[in-house]
C-alpha positions in Angstrom: 31.3 13.5 -21.8 28.3 11.1 -22.4 27.9 8.7 -19.7 25.6 5.8 -19.3 24.0 5.2 -15.9 21.3 2.5 -15.3 19.0 3.1 -12.8 16.7 -0.1 -11.1 13.1 1.4 -9.8 14.1 3.8 -12.6 10.1 3.9 -13.5 8.7 5.6 -10.8 9.3 7.9 -7.7 12.9 8.1 -7.2 14.3 6.2 -9.8 12.1 7.8 -12.1 13.6 11.5 -11.2 16.7 9.9 -11.2 16.3 8.6 -14.8 15.2 12.1 -15.8 17.9 13.9 -14.3 20.5 12.2 -16.4 18.7 12.4 -19.2 18.6 16.1 -18.9 22.5 16.0 -17.9 23.2 14.7 -21.2 23.5 11.3 -20.6 22.7 7.8 -21.5 19.3 6.0 -19.4 18.6 2.8 -19.1 15.7 2.3 -17.3 15.0 -1.0 -15.5 11.6 -1.6 -13.5 9.5 -4.9 -12.5 6.0 -3.1 -13.4 4.7 -3.0 -17.2 2.4 0.0 -16.2 5.4 2.2 -14.9 7.9 1.5 -17.7 5.1 2.1 -20.4 4.2 5.2 -18.7 8.0 6.2 -18.3 8.5 5.5 -22.2 6.3 7.5 -22.9 7.6 10.4 -20.5 10.5 10.3 -22.1 10.3 10.0 -25.8 11.9 13.5 -26.6 15.0 10.9 -25.0 14.4 8.2 -26.6 18.1 7.7 -28.5 19.1 8.2 -25.1 17.0 5.6 -23.5 16.8 2.1 -23.2 13.7 0.0 -21.2 14.4 -3.4 -19.6 12.4 -4.9 -17.4 13.7 -7.3 -15.2 12.9 -8.2 -10.9 17.2 -7.3 -9.2 16.7 -10.6 -6.9 16.8 -12.7 -10.0 20.7 -13.1 -11.3 20.0 -13.9 -14.6 18.0 -11.5 -15.6 20.2 -9.0 -14.6 23.2 -10.5 -16.1 21.1 -10.6 -19.7 19.7 -6.9 -19.0 23.2 -5.3 -18.2 24.6 -7.5 -21.6 22.1 -5.7 -23.8 22.8 -2.8 -22.5 26.5 -2.9 -23.1 25.8 -4.2 -26.4 23.9 -0.6 -27.5 25.3 1.6 -25.8 29.2 0.5 -24.4 30.4 -1.1 -21.2 28.5 1.4 -18.4 29.6 4.2 -16.7 27.4 3.9 -13.6 24.2 2.2 -11.8 21.5 3.8 -9.3 19.9 0.8 -7.2 16.8 2.5 -6.5 14.5 -0.5 -7.1 13.2 -1.2 -3.6 9.6 -2.0 -1.5 8.9 -1.5 2.1 6.3 -1.8 4.9 5.5 -0.4 8.3 4.4 -2.4 10.9 5.4 -3.6 14.8 8.3 -6.0 14.0 5.6 -8.4 16.3 3.5 -8.4 13.5 6.2 -8.9 11.0 5.7 -12.8 9.3 9.5 -13.8 9.0 7.5 -14.1 4.7 7.3 -10.4 4.4 10.9 -9.5 5.8 12.7 -12.3 3.5 10.6 -10.7 0.5 11.4 -6.5 1.7 15.4 -8.1 2.5 15.2 -10.1 -0.7 14.3 -6.9 -3.4 16.1 -4.4 -1.3 19.2 -5.4 0.2 19.8 -9.0 -2.9 18.3 -7.0 -5.4 21.2 -3.6 -5.2 23.7 -6.8 -4.2 23.5 -8.6 -7.6 23.1 -5.3 -9.9 25.8 -3.8 -8.3 28.1 -7.0 -8.9 27.5 -7.5 -12.2 27.9 -3.8 -13.0 31.2 -3.8 -11.1 32.4 -6.9 -12.8 31.9 -4.8 -16.2 33.3 -1.8 -15.4 36.3 -2.9 -14.1 37.2 -3.9 -17.6 37.6 -0.2 -18.1 38.9 0.9 -14.5 36.3 3.3 -13.9 32.6 3.5 -12.8 30.4 4.7 -10.2 27.4 3.4 -8.3 24.5 4.6 -6.0 23.3 2.5 -3.6 19.7 4.2 -2.3 19.7 3.1 1.6 17.2 5.2 3.4 18.0 7.1 7.6 16.2 3.7 8.2 19.5 2.4 8.1 20.9 4.9 10.0 18.4 5.2 12.9 16.3 3.1 14.4 12.5 4.4 12.8 10.1 2.9 14.4 7.6 0.1 12.7 10.1 -0.3 10.6 11.9 -3.4 11.3 12.7 -5.3 8.1 12.9 -2.2 5.7 15.0 -0.8 8.1 17.2 -4.1 9.0 17.5 -4.4 4.6 19.2 -0.8 4.0 21.2 -0.8 6.8 22.8 -4.0 5.0 22.8 -1.9 2.0 24.3 0.8 3.7 27.7 -2.0 4.4 27.5 -3.2 1.8 27.8 -0.4 0.8 31.4 1.0 2.2 32.3 -3.0 1.6 32.1 -3.1 -2.0 33.8 0.9 -2.2 36.9 -0.6 -0.5 37.0 -3.7 -2.7 36.2 -2.1 -6.1 38.6 0.9 -5.4 41.7 -0.1 -6.1 39.4 -1.1 -10.1 39.0 2.1 -10.2 34.8 1.7 -9.1 33.4 4.3 -6.5 31.0 2.9 -4.1 28.4 5.5 -2.5 25.0 5.8 -0.7 22.3 7.8 -0.3 19.8 7.7 2.8 16.7 9.8 1.9 14.8 10.9 4.8 10.9 11.2 3.9 10.6 11.9 0.3 7.2 12.4 -1.4 6.6 9.2 -3.4 4.6 6.3 -4.3 6.4 3.8 -2.3 6.5 6.5 0.7 2.4 7.3 0.7 2.2 3.2 0.7 3.8 3.2 4.0 3.0 6.2 5.6 -0.4 6.9 7.6 -1.3 10.1 8.6 -0.1 10.1 11.8 3.1 8.6 11.3 3.2 11.4 8.3 3.3 14.2 11.7 5.4 12.6 13.3 8.0 12.4 10.4 7.6 16.2 10.2 7.7 17.1 14.0 11.4 15.3 13.4 12.8 16.9 10.5 14.2 20.3 11.1 13.0 21.5 7.5 9.1 20.6 8.7 8.6 19.1 5.1 8.9 16.2 3.0 11.5 16.2 0.2 10.6 15.8 -3.4 12.4 13.1 -5.6 14.1 16.1 -7.6 16.1 17.1 -4.3 17.7 13.5 -4.0 18.4 13.4 -7.8 20.8 16.7 -7.8 22.5 14.3 -5.4 23.0 11.5 -7.2 24.0 13.4 -10.2 26.9 14.6 -7.9 27.7 10.5 -6.8 27.9 9.6 -10.8 29.6 12.3 -12.3 33.0 11.9 -12.4 34.5 14.6 -13.1 32.6 15.9 -9.5 32.9 13.0 -7.5 36.6 11.2 -8.5 37.4 10.9 -4.9 34.5 9.8 -3.3 34.0 6.6 -2.3 32.4 4.9 1.0 30.2 7.6 1.9 26.6 7.6 2.8 25.3 10.9 1.8 22.0 11.7 3.8 19.1 13.7 2.1 17.1 14.3 4.4 15.7 17.9 5.9 18.3 17.1 8.8 16.8 14.4 10.3 19.7 12.3 11.2 21.4 15.6 12.7 18.2 16.8 14.5 17.9 16.6 18.2 15.6 19.1 20.8 14.1 20.5 18.0 12.9 23.7 19.9 
């Protein structure tokens, strides 16, 4: 069955890998991002799938823009089958050096943006009584990782939002789950992680390495696929090389 999946932050990093997996699965992908350059690169990359792709530029925290983009997608492809909320930003700073302005910005994009997109998608999905929403959270929303007060708070909010939406939307046929990546080699992680923090992460990941976006994309496809995960909702799947399970490692 061909599905139509909207991926925010879909022109780079984890979102790009999920978009590619969606297209390889034979589904349609609506790739949304805020960066013109990244969108153009994604357009060139996915040229072989041009008949099954749509590109949208919008700010996920802009309710009007999100609603308009979803309406445009539905005019071309029909009602969305799934959404992946992958758009996000982060900074690695001690709490005492984090301004309220930066805190608000990170929460606005990571949490409010995911909320707006999920809400607008669910409003439309409920008309068919079917749909899947996958929110990209983080292990920093599960564990108290230092220097991530804003990022961790935003991702913890994404996890709780996921659980509440799963409960509310289940009678409407819409499933809501989250993926909590550990350290994954993405442009955002390269920007956030210093050499010292990279060594610290690797020392606490039982598999002893960073993951790749492709390793996370498979989890997203599973949660989006109604045939494979029809009774899975309200869950947080950590894709983290064992980080959240770790205690003493040696």
